[in-house]
C-alpha positions in Angstrom: 141.2 -183.0 -49.9 142.7 -186.2 -51.2 143.9 -187.4 -54.6 145.3 -185.7 -57.6 143.8 -182.5 -59.1 141.2 -183.4 -61.6 142.6 -183.9 -65.1 139.6 -185.4 -66.9 138.5 -182.3 -68.7 135.2 -180.6 -68.3 132.4 -183.1 -67.4 129.3 -183.1 -69.6 126.4 -181.0 -68.3 123.6 -183.2 -66.9 120.1 -182.6 -65.7 117.5 -183.8 -63.2 113.8 -183.8 -64.0 112.3 -183.5 -60.6 109.3 -182.2 -58.6 107.7 -185.7 -58.4 107.7 -185.1 -55.4 109.8 -182.1 -54.5 111.5 -183.8 -51.5 112.5 -186.7 -53.6 114.0 -184.3 -56.2 116.1 -182.7 -53.5 117.2 -186.1 -52.2 118.2 -187.1 -55.7 120.4 -184.1 -56.0 122.1 -185.1 -52.8 122.6 -188.6 -54.1 124.1 -187.2 -57.4 126.6 -185.2 -55.4 127.5 -188.3 -53.4 127.9 -190.3 -56.5 130.1 -187.7 -58.1 132.3 -187.7 -55.0 132.5 -191.5 -55.2 133.5 -191.4 -58.9 136.3 -188.9 -58.2 137.6 -191.0 -55.3 137.4 -194.2 -57.3 139.6 -192.6 -60.0 142.1 -191.2 -57.5 141.1 -187.6 -58.1 140.7 -184.7 -55.7 137.2 -183.9 -54.4 136.9 -180.2 -54.8 134.2 -177.8 -55.8 135.6 -177.3 -59.3 135.5 -181.1 -59.9 131.7 -181.6 -59.7 129.7 -181.6 -63.0 127.5 -178.7 -63.9 124.0 -180.0 -63.3 120.6 -178.4 -63.6 117.5 -179.6 -61.6 114.0 -178.6 -62.6 111.6 -178.8 -59.7 108.2 -178.3 -61.4 104.6 -179.2 -60.5 103.6 -182.2 -62.5 100.3 -184.0 -62.7 100.0 -187.1 -60.4 101.5 -190.0 -62.4 99.6 -192.8 -60.7 96.3 -191.1 -61.2 97.1 -190.3 -64.8 97.8 -194.0 -65.5 94.6 -195.2 -63.9 92.3 -192.5 -65.3 92.6 -191.3 -68.9 90.4 -188.3 -68.0 92.8 -187.2 -65.3 95.4 -184.5 -65.9 98.3 -186.0 -67.8 102.0 -185.2 -67.1 103.6 -185.9 -70.5 103.4 -182.4 -72.0 104.7 -180.7 -68.9 107.6 -183.2 -68.5 108.5 -182.8 -72.2 108.5 -179.0 -71.9 110.9 -179.2 -68.9 113.0 -181.8 -70.6 113.4 -179.5 -73.6 114.5 -176.7 -71.2 117.1 -178.9 -69.7 118.3 -179.7 -73.2 118.4 -176.0 -74.0 120.8 -175.2 -71.1 123.1 -177.9 -72.4 122.2 -181.0 -70.4 123.4 -184.0 -72.4 122.0 -186.7 -70.1 118.9 -186.4 -67.8 117.6 -188.5 -64.9 114.0 -188.5 -63.9 113.7 -188.6 -60.1 110.4 -190.5 -60.1 109.8 -194.2 -60.9 106.2 -193.9 -62.1 107.1 -191.1 -64.5 109.1 -193.7 -66.5 105.8 -194.8 -68.0 106.4 -191.9 -70.4 110.1 -192.5 -70.8 109.9 -193.6 -74.5 107.6 -190.8 -75.4 109.9 -188.2 -73.7 112.9 -189.6 -75.4 111.2 -189.4 -78.7 110.1 -185.8 -78.2 113.5 -184.7 -77.0 116.1 -186.9 -78.7 118.9 -184.4 -78.0 119.3 -185.7 -74.5 120.2 -189.2 -73.2 117.3 -190.0 -70.9 118.4 -192.6 -68.4 116.0 -195.4 -67.3 115.8 -196.2 -63.6 114.7 -199.8 -63.9 117.3 -200.7 -66.5 120.1 -199.2 -64.5 118.8 -200.9 -61.3 118.5 -204.4 -63.0 122.0 -204.1 -64.4 123.4 -203.2 -61.0 121.6 -206.0 -59.3 122.8 -208.5 -61.9 126.4 -207.2 -61.3 125.9 -207.8 -57.5 124.6 -211.3 -58.1 121.2 -210.6 -56.6 118.6 -213.1 -58.0 115.4 -212.4 -56.1 113.8 -209.1 -55.1 110.5 -207.8 -53.7 109.2 -204.6 -55.3 107.9 -201.7 -53.1 106.3 -199.2 -55.4 103.2 -197.2 -56.4 100.1 -198.7 -58.1 101.1 -197.0 -61.3 104.5 -198.6 -61.3 103.0 -202.1 -60.6 100.3 -201.5 -63.2 102.8 -200.8 -66.1 105.2 -203.5 -65.1 108.1 -201.1 -65.0 110.5 -203.4 -63.2 109.0 -206.9 -63.7 109.9 -207.3 -67.4 113.4 -205.6 -67.0 114.2 -207.8 -64.0 113.1 -210.9 -65.9 115.4 -210.0 -68.8 118.3 -209.9 -66.4 117.4 -213.3 -64.8 116.1 -211.7 -61.6 112.8 -212.9 -59.9 110.6 -209.9 -59.0 108.1 -210.5 -56.2 105.0 -208.3 -56.2 103.2 -207.6 -52.9 99.6 -208.6 -52.3 96.8 -206.1 -53.2 96.3 -205.1 -49.6 100.1 -204.6 -49.1 100.2 -202.4 -52.3 97.4 -200.2 -50.8 99.4 -199.9 -47.6 102.4 -198.8 -49.5 100.3 -196.2 -51.3 99.1 -194.9 -47.9 102.7 -194.7 -46.7 103.6 -192.8 -49.8 100.7 -190.3 -50.0 99.4 -189.9 -46.5 102.9 -190.5 -45.1 105.9 -189.1 -46.9 104.1 -186.7 -49.3 102.0 -185.3 -46.4 105.0 -185.0 -44.1 103.9 -187.8 -41.7 107.1 -189.9 -41.7 105.9 -192.0 -38.7 102.9 -193.2 -40.6 105.1 -193.9 -43.6 107.6 -195.9 -41.6 104.8 -197.9 -40.0 103.2 -198.8 -43.4 106.5 -199.6 -45.1 107.9 -201.8 -42.3 104.6 -203.7 -42.0 104.8 -204.6 -45.7 108.5 -205.4 -45.5 108.0 -207.7 -42.5 105.2 -209.6 -44.3 107.3 -210.0 -47.5 110.3 -211.2 -45.5 108.1 -213.6 -43.6 106.9 -215.2 -46.9 110.1 -215.1 -48.9 112.8 -215.2 -46.3 114.9 -212.6 -44.5 117.5 -212.5 -47.2 115.2 -211.1 -49.9 116.2 -207.7 -51.2 113.6 -205.0 -51.1 113.6 -202.6 -54.0 112.5 -199.1 -52.8 110.9 -198.4 -56.3 109.2 -195.1 -55.4 111.4 -192.1 -54.6 109.4 -191.4 -51.5 110.1 -194.7 -49.8 113.9 -194.2 -49.2 113.0 -190.9 -47.4 111.4 -193.0 -44.6 112.1 -196.7 -44.6 115.9 -196.9 -44.1 115.6 -194.7 -41.0 113.0 -197.1 -39.4 114.5 -199.0 -36.4 112.6 -202.1 -37.6 114.3 -202.1 -40.9 117.8 -202.2 -39.6 119.6 -205.2 -41.1 117.3 -205.5 -44.1 118.7 -205.6 -47.6 117.3 -202.3 -49.1 118.0 -201.3 -52.7 117.6 -197.7 -53.6 117.1 -197.3 -57.4 117.6 -193.5 -57.1 121.1 -194.1 -55.7 121.9 -196.4 -58.6 120.4 -193.9 -61.1 122.5 -191.1 -59.5 125.6 -193.1 -60.0 124.7 -193.7 -63.7 124.2 -190.0 -64.2 127.6 -189.2 -62.6 129.2 -191.7 -65.0 127.5 -190.0 -67.9 128.9 -186.7 -66.8 132.5 -187.7 -66.2 133.0 -190.4 -68.8 131.7 -188.2 -71.7 129.1 -190.6 -73.0 126.1 -188.4 -72.4 125.5 -187.2 -75.9 124.1 -188.9 -79.0 
Protein backbone atom coordinates (compact mmCIF):
# COMPACT_ATOMS: atom_id res chain seq x y z
CA UNK A 1 0.00 0.00 0.00
CA UNK A 2 1.44 3.33 -1.06
CA UNK A 3 0.45 6.95 -0.56
CA UNK A 4 -1.40 8.75 2.16
CA UNK A 5 -4.65 7.43 3.65
CA UNK A 6 -7.56 8.72 1.62
CA UNK A 7 -8.83 12.07 2.78
CA UNK A 8 -11.19 13.04 -0.02
CA UNK A 9 -14.42 12.21 1.78
CA UNK A 10 -16.91 9.63 0.63
CA UNK A 11 -16.93 9.21 -3.16
CA UNK A 12 -20.25 9.50 -4.95
CA UNK A 13 -22.07 6.27 -5.69
CA UNK A 14 -21.94 5.34 -9.37
CA UNK A 15 -23.55 2.70 -11.55
CA UNK A 16 -22.87 0.52 -14.57
CA UNK A 17 -25.71 -0.40 -16.94
CA UNK A 18 -24.45 -3.71 -18.31
CA UNK A 19 -25.54 -7.03 -19.77
CA UNK A 20 -24.85 -5.97 -23.38
CA UNK A 21 -23.13 -8.45 -23.46
CA UNK A 22 -22.49 -9.86 -19.99
CA UNK A 23 -18.77 -10.49 -20.56
CA UNK A 24 -18.33 -6.87 -21.62
CA UNK A 25 -20.09 -5.77 -18.44
CA UNK A 26 -17.72 -7.77 -16.26
CA UNK A 27 -14.75 -6.38 -18.17
CA UNK A 28 -16.03 -2.83 -17.69
CA UNK A 29 -16.22 -3.40 -13.93
CA UNK A 30 -12.56 -4.49 -14.06
CA UNK A 31 -11.68 -1.35 -16.02
CA UNK A 32 -13.52 0.81 -13.49
CA UNK A 33 -11.55 -0.69 -10.58
CA UNK A 34 -8.32 -0.16 -12.53
CA UNK A 35 -9.33 3.46 -13.24
CA UNK A 36 -10.17 4.05 -9.58
CA UNK A 37 -6.79 2.67 -8.55
CA UNK A 38 -5.09 4.97 -11.05
CA UNK A 39 -7.00 8.00 -9.77
CA UNK A 40 -5.89 7.27 -6.21
CA UNK A 41 -2.27 6.83 -7.26
CA UNK A 42 -2.32 10.00 -9.37
CA UNK A 43 -3.50 11.93 -6.31
CA UNK A 44 -0.93 10.40 -3.96
CA UNK A 45 -3.53 8.43 -2.01
CA UNK A 46 -3.37 4.91 -0.64
CA UNK A 47 -4.96 2.14 -2.69
CA UNK A 48 -7.01 0.21 -0.14
CA UNK A 49 -10.40 -1.48 -0.07
CA UNK A 50 -12.07 1.42 1.71
CA UNK A 51 -10.90 3.93 -0.91
CA UNK A 52 -12.87 2.50 -3.83
CA UNK A 53 -16.22 4.09 -4.72
CA UNK A 54 -19.46 2.27 -4.02
CA UNK A 55 -20.58 1.09 -7.44
CA UNK A 56 -23.58 -0.90 -8.60
CA UNK A 57 -23.62 -2.98 -11.77
CA UNK A 58 -26.87 -4.18 -13.32
CA UNK A 59 -26.37 -7.20 -15.58
CA UNK A 60 -29.76 -7.62 -17.27
CA UNK A 61 -30.91 -9.25 -20.53
CA UNK A 62 -31.58 -6.44 -23.03
CA UNK A 63 -32.96 -6.76 -26.56
CA UNK A 64 -30.28 -6.75 -29.27
CA UNK A 65 -29.40 -3.15 -30.02
CA UNK A 66 -28.23 -3.51 -33.63
CA UNK A 67 -31.35 -5.49 -34.55
CA UNK A 68 -33.58 -2.93 -32.85
CA UNK A 69 -32.01 -0.12 -34.87
CA UNK A 70 -32.37 -1.93 -38.20
CA UNK A 71 -35.89 -3.31 -37.65
CA UNK A 72 -38.61 -1.24 -35.99
CA UNK A 73 -40.64 -4.41 -35.43
CA UNK A 74 -37.84 -6.11 -33.48
CA UNK A 75 -37.85 -6.07 -29.66
CA UNK A 76 -36.71 -2.65 -28.48
CA UNK A 77 -34.31 -2.11 -25.53
CA UNK A 78 -35.32 1.37 -24.34
CA UNK A 79 -37.97 0.45 -21.76
CA UNK A 80 -35.80 -2.21 -20.12
CA UNK A 81 -32.74 0.03 -20.04
CA UNK A 82 -34.80 2.87 -18.56
CA UNK A 83 -36.22 0.55 -15.89
CA UNK A 84 -32.75 -0.57 -14.85
CA UNK A 85 -31.38 2.97 -14.97
CA UNK A 86 -34.15 4.01 -12.59
CA UNK A 87 -33.15 1.16 -10.25
CA UNK A 88 -29.55 2.39 -10.28
CA UNK A 89 -30.81 5.86 -9.44
CA UNK A 90 -32.91 4.43 -6.62
CA UNK A 91 -29.86 2.89 -4.91
CA UNK A 92 -28.12 6.26 -5.04
CA UNK A 93 -26.00 6.12 -8.19
CA UNK A 94 -25.34 9.72 -9.22
CA UNK A 95 -23.46 8.93 -12.44
CA UNK A 96 -23.94 5.89 -14.69
CA UNK A 97 -21.93 4.44 -17.57
CA UNK A 98 -23.44 2.18 -20.24
CA UNK A 99 -21.07 -0.68 -21.08
CA UNK A 100 -22.30 -0.94 -24.68
CA UNK A 101 -21.56 1.41 -27.57
CA UNK A 102 -24.66 0.72 -29.68
CA UNK A 103 -26.95 1.28 -26.68
CA UNK A 104 -25.94 4.94 -26.82
CA UNK A 105 -28.48 5.32 -29.63
CA UNK A 106 -30.95 5.69 -26.74
CA UNK A 107 -28.70 7.91 -24.60
CA UNK A 108 -30.80 11.06 -24.97
CA UNK A 109 -34.07 9.22 -24.31
CA UNK A 110 -32.61 7.51 -21.24
CA UNK A 111 -31.26 10.78 -19.84
CA UNK A 112 -34.65 12.40 -20.38
CA UNK A 113 -36.48 9.55 -18.62
CA UNK A 114 -34.08 9.43 -15.66
CA UNK A 115 -32.74 12.98 -15.16
CA UNK A 116 -31.63 12.16 -11.59
CA UNK A 117 -28.44 10.51 -12.90
CA UNK A 118 -25.59 11.91 -14.96
CA UNK A 119 -25.49 9.47 -17.88
CA UNK A 120 -22.01 9.49 -19.39
CA UNK A 121 -21.58 9.31 -23.18
CA UNK A 122 -18.87 6.98 -24.44
CA UNK A 123 -18.20 8.71 -27.78
CA UNK A 124 -17.95 12.19 -26.24
CA UNK A 125 -15.54 10.99 -23.57
CA UNK A 126 -13.46 9.18 -26.18
CA UNK A 127 -13.29 12.14 -28.56
CA UNK A 128 -12.21 14.48 -25.78
CA UNK A 129 -9.45 12.07 -24.71
CA UNK A 130 -8.20 11.58 -28.28
CA UNK A 131 -8.11 15.34 -28.76
CA UNK A 132 -6.10 15.65 -25.54
CA UNK A 133 -3.62 13.05 -26.86
CA UNK A 134 -3.28 14.87 -30.19
CA UNK A 135 -4.68 11.99 -32.29
CA UNK A 136 -6.15 13.40 -35.52
CA UNK A 137 -7.15 10.30 -37.53
CA UNK A 138 -8.83 7.08 -36.38
CA UNK A 139 -10.49 4.04 -37.93
CA UNK A 140 -13.72 2.86 -36.34
CA UNK A 141 -14.28 -0.83 -35.51
CA UNK A 142 -17.92 -1.17 -34.47
CA UNK A 143 -21.32 -2.79 -35.01
CA UNK A 144 -23.63 -2.03 -37.91
CA UNK A 145 -25.89 -0.25 -35.45
CA UNK A 146 -23.11 2.07 -34.30
CA UNK A 147 -22.13 2.82 -37.90
CA UNK A 148 -25.74 3.40 -38.91
CA UNK A 149 -26.44 6.01 -36.25
CA UNK A 150 -23.10 7.80 -36.70
CA UNK A 151 -22.37 7.58 -32.98
CA UNK A 152 -18.69 8.46 -33.32
CA UNK A 153 -18.48 10.23 -36.70
CA UNK A 154 -20.16 13.49 -35.76
CA UNK A 155 -18.57 13.67 -32.31
CA UNK A 156 -15.10 13.06 -33.75
CA UNK A 157 -15.62 15.69 -36.45
CA UNK A 158 -16.60 18.23 -33.79
CA UNK A 159 -13.24 17.57 -32.11
CA UNK A 160 -11.27 17.91 -35.36
CA UNK A 161 -10.64 14.17 -35.72
CA UNK A 162 -11.04 12.31 -39.04
CA UNK A 163 -13.02 9.09 -38.55
CA UNK A 164 -12.42 6.39 -41.18
CA UNK A 165 -15.26 3.89 -41.71
CA UNK A 166 -14.45 0.35 -42.95
CA UNK A 167 -15.85 -0.93 -46.25
CA UNK A 168 -19.21 -2.82 -46.18
CA UNK A 169 -17.52 -6.23 -46.41
CA UNK A 170 -15.20 -5.31 -43.56
CA UNK A 171 -18.13 -4.20 -41.44
CA UNK A 172 -19.79 -7.57 -42.03
CA UNK A 173 -16.58 -9.32 -40.96
CA UNK A 174 -16.50 -7.26 -37.77
CA UNK A 175 -20.10 -8.31 -37.04
CA UNK A 176 -19.11 -11.94 -37.55
CA UNK A 177 -16.25 -11.52 -35.11
CA UNK A 178 -18.56 -9.90 -32.56
CA UNK A 179 -21.54 -12.25 -32.80
CA UNK A 180 -20.18 -15.61 -33.99
CA UNK A 181 -16.87 -14.88 -32.28
CA UNK A 182 -16.86 -13.14 -28.89
CA UNK A 183 -20.55 -13.46 -28.01
CA UNK A 184 -20.49 -17.16 -28.95
CA UNK A 185 -17.27 -17.84 -27.03
CA UNK A 186 -15.11 -18.39 -30.14
CA UNK A 187 -12.23 -16.00 -29.52
CA UNK A 188 -10.07 -17.53 -32.26
CA UNK A 189 -12.69 -16.63 -34.87
CA UNK A 190 -13.05 -13.16 -33.36
CA UNK A 191 -9.32 -12.51 -33.49
CA UNK A 192 -9.13 -13.71 -37.10
CA UNK A 193 -11.97 -11.40 -38.16
CA UNK A 194 -10.74 -8.36 -36.24
CA UNK A 195 -7.10 -8.66 -37.33
CA UNK A 196 -8.03 -9.11 -41.01
CA UNK A 197 -10.02 -5.89 -40.94
CA UNK A 198 -7.30 -4.13 -38.97
CA UNK A 199 -4.61 -5.17 -41.45
CA UNK A 200 -6.68 -3.93 -44.38
CA UNK A 201 -7.35 -0.56 -42.73
CA UNK A 202 -3.69 -0.13 -41.82
CA UNK A 203 -2.74 -1.07 -45.39
CA UNK A 204 -4.97 1.66 -46.82
CA UNK A 205 -4.36 4.41 -44.27
CA UNK A 206 -0.90 3.68 -42.87
CA UNK A 207 0.41 1.73 -39.90
CA UNK A 208 0.15 4.76 -37.64
CA UNK A 209 -3.64 4.99 -37.76
CA UNK A 210 -5.35 4.44 -34.41
CA UNK A 211 -8.08 1.80 -34.33
CA UNK A 212 -11.03 2.60 -32.07
CA UNK A 213 -12.48 -0.62 -30.62
CA UNK A 214 -15.97 0.87 -30.55
CA UNK A 215 -17.82 -2.28 -29.54
CA UNK A 216 -17.28 -3.58 -26.03
CA UNK A 217 -16.74 -7.12 -27.36
CA UNK A 218 -13.76 -6.18 -29.55
CA UNK A 219 -11.30 -5.43 -26.68
CA UNK A 220 -12.03 -8.90 -25.31
CA UNK A 221 -10.22 -10.43 -28.30
CA UNK A 222 -8.23 -8.05 -30.52
CA UNK A 223 -5.52 -6.80 -28.09
CA UNK A 224 -4.56 -10.41 -27.29
CA UNK A 225 -4.05 -11.33 -30.97
CA UNK A 226 -0.34 -11.76 -31.82
CA UNK A 227 -0.90 -10.03 -35.18
CA UNK A 228 -2.15 -6.88 -33.41
CA UNK A 229 0.96 -6.35 -31.29
CA UNK A 230 2.34 -2.88 -31.97
CA UNK A 231 -0.95 -1.53 -33.30
CA UNK A 232 -2.41 1.66 -31.81
CA UNK A 233 -5.63 0.37 -30.22
CA UNK A 234 -8.02 2.73 -28.44
CA UNK A 235 -10.49 1.22 -25.96
CA UNK A 236 -13.44 3.59 -25.40
CA UNK A 237 -14.55 1.46 -22.45
CA UNK A 238 -11.26 2.18 -20.69
CA UNK A 239 -11.75 5.91 -21.30
CA UNK A 240 -15.36 5.74 -20.10
CA UNK A 241 -14.30 3.86 -16.96
CA UNK A 242 -11.80 6.61 -16.14
CA UNK A 243 -14.52 9.24 -16.62
CA UNK A 244 -16.81 7.32 -14.24
CA UNK A 245 -14.03 7.12 -11.64
CA UNK A 246 -13.51 10.88 -11.89
CA UNK A 247 -17.24 11.45 -11.39
CA UNK A 248 -17.14 9.34 -8.23
CA UNK A 249 -14.05 10.91 -6.68
CA UNK A 250 -14.38 14.50 -7.76
CA UNK A 251 -17.96 14.92 -6.65
CA UNK A 252 -19.38 16.11 -9.94
CA UNK A 253 -21.79 13.22 -10.42
CA UNK A 254 -25.03 14.91 -9.49
CA UNK A 255 -27.23 17.48 -11.14
